[in-house]
C-alpha positions as CSV (number, residue, x, y, z in Angstrom):
1,M,25.5,-16.3,24.4
2,I,28.1,-15.8,21.6
3,S,29.7,-12.4,21.8
4,I,30.1,-10.7,18.4
5,P,32.9,-8.2,18.1
6,H,31.8,-4.5,17.7
7,K,33.4,-4.2,14.2
8,T,31.8,-7.4,13.0
9,K,28.4,-6.1,14.1
10,H,28.9,-2.9,12.1
11,F,30.0,-5.0,9.1
12,L,26.9,-7.3,9.3
13,V,24.6,-4.3,9.7
14,L,26.1,-2.6,6.6
15,L,25.8,-5.9,4.7
16,I,22.1,-6.3,5.6
17,K,21.4,-2.6,4.6
18,L,23.2,-3.0,1.2
19,L,21.4,-6.3,0.6
20,I,18.0,-4.7,1.3
21,V,18.6,-1.8,-1.0
22,G,20.4,-3.9,-3.7
23,V,17.5,-6.5,-3.8
24,A,14.9,-3.7,-3.9
25,F,16.7,-2.0,-6.9
26,Y,17.2,-5.3,-8.7
27,F,13.5,-6.1,-8.5
28,I,12.5,-2.7,-9.7
29,Y,14.9,-2.8,-12.6
30,N,13.9,-6.4,-13.5
31,Q,10.2,-5.5,-13.7
32,L,10.7,-2.4,-15.8
33,A,13.4,-3.7,-18.2
34,N,12.0,-7.3,-18.8
35,N,8.3,-6.5,-19.2
36,N,7.5,-7.4,-22.8
37,K,4.1,-5.9,-22.6
38,L,5.4,-2.3,-22.1
39,D,5.5,-0.7,-25.5
40,W,7.8,2.3,-24.8
41,A,7.6,3.5,-28.4
42,Q,3.8,4.0,-28.2
43,F,4.2,5.6,-24.8
44,L,6.7,8.2,-26.1
45,V,4.4,9.0,-29.1
46,V,1.5,9.7,-26.7
47,F,3.8,11.6,-24.2
48,E,5.2,13.9,-26.9
49,K,1.7,14.6,-28.2
50,K,0.2,15.2,-24.7
51,Q,3.1,16.6,-22.7
52,S,2.1,19.3,-20.4
53,V,4.0,20.8,-17.6
54,V,0.8,21.5,-15.7
55,G,-0.5,18.0,-16.3
56,I,2.7,16.3,-15.3
57,S,3.0,18.5,-12.2
58,F,-0.5,17.7,-11.2
59,I,0.0,13.9,-11.4
60,L,3.3,14.2,-9.5
61,L,1.5,16.3,-6.8
62,L,-1.1,13.5,-6.4
63,S,1.8,11.1,-5.8
64,V,3.3,13.4,-3.1
65,L,-0.2,13.8,-1.5
66,N,-0.7,10.0,-1.6
67,R,2.5,9.3,0.4
68,L,2.0,12.4,2.6
69,F,-1.4,11.2,3.8
70,E,0.2,7.8,4.7
71,I,2.9,9.6,6.6
72,L,0.4,11.8,8.5
73,K,-1.6,8.6,9.3
74,W,1.5,7.0,10.9
75,Q,2.5,10.2,12.7
76,N,-1.0,10.4,14.1
77,L,-1.2,6.7,15.2
78,V,2.3,6.5,16.7
79,S,1.6,9.5,18.9
80,V,0.0,6.8,21.2
81,I,3.6,5.7,22.0
82,R,5.4,9.0,21.5
83,K,5.1,12.2,19.4
84,I,7.3,12.3,16.4
85,S,8.0,15.0,13.7
86,K,6.8,14.8,10.1
87,A,10.4,14.3,9.1
88,E,10.8,11.3,11.4
89,A,7.4,9.9,10.3
90,T,8.6,10.2,6.7
91,K,11.8,8.4,7.5
92,Q,10.0,5.5,9.2
93,V,7.3,5.1,6.5
94,L,9.7,5.2,3.5
95,S,12.2,3.0,5.2
96,A,9.5,0.5,6.0
97,L,8.2,0.6,2.4
98,T,11.7,-0.2,1.1
99,V,12.1,-3.1,3.6
100,G,8.6,-4.5,2.7
101,L,9.1,-4.3,-1.1
102,F,10.1,-7.9,-1.6
103,T,8.2,-9.5,1.3
104,P,4.7,-11.2,0.9
105,N,2.0,-8.6,1.1
106,G,4.6,-6.1,2.4
107,V,4.8,-7.8,5.8
108,G,8.4,-6.5,6.0
109,E,6.9,-3.1,6.5
110,Y,6.0,-4.0,10.1
111,A,9.6,-4.9,10.9
112,G,10.8,-1.8,9.1
113,K,8.8,0.5,11.4
114,A,9.5,-1.5,14.5
115,M,13.3,-1.1,14.1
116,F,12.9,2.6,15.0
117,F,11.5,1.9,18.5
118,E,12.6,0.2,21.7
119,K,12.2,-3.6,21.8
120,S,9.7,-3.2,24.6
121,E,7.4,-1.2,22.2
122,T,7.6,-3.7,19.3
123,K,4.1,-5.2,19.9
124,K,2.6,-1.7,20.1
125,V,4.2,-0.6,16.9
126,L,3.1,-3.8,15.1
127,F,-0.5,-3.3,16.4
128,L,-0.5,0.4,15.3
129,N,0.8,-0.5,11.9
130,L,-2.0,-3.1,11.6
131,I,-4.6,-0.4,12.4
132,C,-2.8,2.0,9.9
133,N,-3.0,-0.6,7.1
134,G,-6.3,-2.1,8.3
135,I,-8.4,1.1,7.8
136,Q,-7.1,1.4,4.2
137,M,-8.0,-2.2,3.5
138,V,-11.5,-1.6,5.0
139,L,-12.0,1.4,2.7
140,T,-10.7,-0.6,-0.3
141,V,-13.1,-3.4,0.4
142,F,-16.1,-1.2,1.2
143,L,-15.8,1.1,-1.8
144,G,-14.6,-1.8,-4.0
145,V,-17.7,-3.8,-3.3
146,F,-19.9,-0.9,-4.3
147,G,-17.8,-0.2,-7.4
148,L,-18.0,-3.8,-8.4
149,L,-21.8,-3.9,-7.9
150,Y,-22.3,-0.7,-10.0
151,F,-20.0,-2.1,-12.6
152,N,-21.9,-5.4,-12.6
153,V,-25.2,-3.7,-13.0
154,Q,-23.9,-1.9,-16.1
155,Y,-22.1,-4.8,-17.7
156,N,-23.5,-7.9,-16.1
157,V,-20.1,-9.6,-15.4
158,I,-21.6,-12.0,-13.0
159,T,-25.2,-13.1,-12.4
160,T,-27.5,-11.8,-9.7
161,K,-27.6,-15.3,-8.2
162,T,-23.8,-15.3,-7.8
163,V,-23.9,-11.8,-6.2
164,I,-26.4,-13.0,-3.6
165,I,-24.3,-16.1,-2.9
166,L,-21.2,-13.9,-2.4
167,F,-23.0,-11.6,0.0
168,G,-24.4,-14.6,1.8
169,V,-20.8,-16.0,2.3
170,L,-19.6,-12.6,3.5
171,I,-22.5,-12.3,6.1
172,L,-21.7,-15.9,7.2
173,I,-18.0,-15.0,7.7
174,F,-18.7,-11.8,9.7
175,G,-21.4,-13.6,11.7
176,S,-19.0,-16.4,12.6
177,L,-16.4,-13.9,13.6
178,F,-18.9,-12.2,15.9
179,L,-19.9,-15.5,17.5
180,V,-16.3,-16.7,18.1
181,K,-15.0,-13.3,19.3
182,K,-14.3,-14.7,22.7
183,L,-12.4,-17.7,21.3
184,T,-8.8,-17.3,22.5
185,I,-5.8,-18.6,20.4
186,K,-2.4,-18.3,22.0
187,G,-3.7,-15.5,24.3
188,Y,-5.3,-13.5,21.4
189,S,-9.0,-13.1,20.6
190,I,-11.2,-10.8,18.5
191,E,-12.7,-9.4,21.8
192,K,-9.2,-8.5,23.1
193,L,-8.4,-6.9,19.7
194,I,-11.5,-4.8,19.9
195,H,-10.7,-3.8,23.5
196,K,-7.2,-2.7,22.5
197,I,-8.5,-0.7,19.6
198,N,-11.0,1.0,21.9
199,Q,-8.1,2.0,24.2
200,I,-6.8,4.3,21.6
201,P,-8.4,7.8,21.9
202,K,-11.4,8.4,19.5
203,S,-9.8,11.6,18.2
204,I,-6.9,9.5,16.8
205,H,-9.2,7.0,15.2
206,Q,-11.3,9.8,13.6
207,K,-8.2,11.5,12.2
208,N,-6.9,8.1,11.0
209,I,-10.2,7.5,9.1
210,F,-10.2,11.0,7.6
211,L,-6.6,10.7,6.4
212,A,-7.3,7.2,5.0
213,V,-10.3,8.5,3.0
214,C,-8.2,11.4,1.7
215,R,-5.5,9.0,0.6
216,Y,-8.0,6.7,-1.2
217,F,-9.5,9.6,-2.9
218,V,-6.1,10.8,-4.1
219,F,-4.7,7.6,-5.6
220,S,-8.0,6.5,-7.1
221,H,-8.3,9.8,-8.9
222,Q,-4.7,9.8,-9.9
223,Y,-5.6,6.5,-11.7
224,Y,-8.7,8.3,-13.2
225,F,-6.7,11.4,-14.5
226,L,-4.1,9.1,-16.1
227,F,-6.9,7.4,-18.1
228,L,-8.1,10.8,-19.2
229,A,-4.5,11.7,-20.2
230,F,-4.5,8.7,-22.5
231,D,-7.8,9.7,-24.1
232,V,-10.0,7.1,-22.4
233,D,-13.4,8.7,-22.7
234,L,-15.8,7.0,-20.3
235,P,-18.4,8.4,-17.8
236,Y,-16.9,9.3,-14.5
237,L,-19.0,6.9,-12.4
238,T,-18.2,4.0,-14.8
239,L,-14.5,4.7,-14.7
240,M,-14.3,5.2,-11.0
241,A,-16.4,2.0,-10.4
242,A,-13.9,0.1,-12.5
243,I,-10.9,1.6,-10.6
244,T,-12.4,0.8,-7.2
245,A,-13.2,-2.8,-8.4
246,V,-9.6,-3.2,-9.5
247,Y,-8.2,-2.1,-6.2
248,F,-10.6,-4.4,-4.3
249,L,-9.9,-7.5,-6.4
250,A,-6.1,-6.9,-6.6
251,S,-5.9,-6.4,-2.8
252,S,-7.7,-9.8,-2.3
253,L,-4.8,-11.6,-3.9
254,P,-1.6,-12.5,-2.0
255,T,1.4,-10.9,-3.6
256,F,4.7,-9.1,-3.2
257,Q,5.0,-5.3,-3.3
258,F,7.4,-5.4,-6.3
259,L,4.8,-7.5,-8.2
260,D,1.9,-5.1,-7.2
261,F,1.7,-3.5,-10.6
262,A,1.7,-6.9,-12.3
263,V,-1.2,-8.1,-10.2
264,K,-3.1,-4.9,-10.6
265,G,-2.2,-5.0,-14.3
266,G,-3.7,-8.4,-14.8
267,V,-6.9,-7.4,-12.9
268,S,-7.1,-4.1,-14.8
269,I,-6.7,-5.7,-18.2
270,Y,-9.8,-7.9,-17.4
271,I,-11.9,-5.1,-16.0
272,F,-11.0,-2.4,-18.5
273,G,-11.1,-5.0,-21.3
274,I,-14.8,-5.2,-20.7
275,L,-14.9,-1.4,-21.2
276,R,-12.8,-2.0,-24.4
277,V,-9.9,0.1,-23.3
278,N,-6.7,-0.7,-25.2
279,E,-4.6,-3.2,-23.3
280,W,-1.2,-1.4,-23.7
281,I,-2.8,1.8,-22.2
282,V,-4.0,-0.2,-19.2
283,I,-0.6,-1.8,-18.7
284,F,1.2,1.6,-19.0
285,I,-1.1,3.4,-16.6
286,T,-0.8,0.6,-14.0
287,T,3.0,0.7,-14.4
288,L,3.1,4.4,-14.1
289,M,1.0,4.2,-10.9
290,W,3.5,1.7,-9.5
291,F,6.5,3.8,-10.5
292,L,5.1,7.0,-9.0
293,N,3.7,5.6,-5.8
294,V,6.1,2.7,-5.0
295,V,9.4,3.0,-7.0
296,I,10.1,6.7,-6.3
297,P,9.3,6.4,-2.5
298,V,11.4,3.3,-2.4
299,I,14.4,5.1,-4.0
300,I,14.1,7.8,-1.3
301,G,13.5,5.2,1.4
302,S,16.7,3.4,0.3
303,Y,18.6,6.5,1.5
304,Y,17.1,6.3,4.9
305,V,17.8,2.5,5.1
306,L,21.5,3.1,4.2
307,N,21.8,5.8,6.8
308,F,19.9,4.0,9.5
309,K,21.9,3.6,12.7
310,V,21.1,0.2,14.4
311,P,21.4,0.4,18.2
312,L,24.2,-1.9,19.4
313,T,23.4,-1.5,23.1
314,P,22.3,-4.5,25.1
315,E,18.8,-3.2,25.4
316,G,18.5,-2.7,21.7
317,G,16.9,0.7,22.0
318,N,17.1,3.1,19.1
319,K,17.1,6.7,20.3
320,N,15.6,9.0,17.6
């Protein structure tokens, strides 16, 4: 083993932290400054016309609640390993969000959370984070499918035959997974995964599901209220069906966190284009959602990343 001097380790750690934060801020700036579809002049006209302290405060409150529910989810799940405070859960969640900003589908978030725990607990942390994100994905798919079906009944985007084929494919996939649940690949199988999930107390699962539902309700309605703020006058169910469909379709596409608003923007333009909503409004609302729910938390998370103390002990344990 090559021994790295103590001062060199500190320098490398500082370099990595600065690189993470620097790249995160570069991507954020690049997406906001070089997006030709963002008409800031039109936005300022609408903002000056509609500006309301109560309205702005309400939208900001929803952003706080959105991230708070995610923090409470993580605090609840990680109690399987050890109990942590809300402040510590906040630090871990926001740091992980910053680290995962420029990784495919936010996979860096897993490493971001794992760095706060002992190396011996890494697998448990990764597994708990998988459950944390997994329940949110299940809700997105479940509600998105229903939203898409309702939307399709109203606007006949795809034929009934295509819907039946899609459901047939989904049933076939889930059926196949059930049949091969005992199939083991490199020591892992669906059966073992289910067993590990069942080892976690039911009370933790129940709280996790409840918080995930609350979070979904918050960010989907934040989207809804922003459309109302931009004078989009559509029936509640139609607008919510379109929003759930956008989240479902966008989540199905592989992407980077910093491109999340661009992917959702593209899907939103298609869905809301059917509803004849002005394209620039859709782009602005999608960008605002990204700014409020990703950019601001990443800015706060950058502070935690820069102040993170990497354990330099032989065991690699991080004492929090």
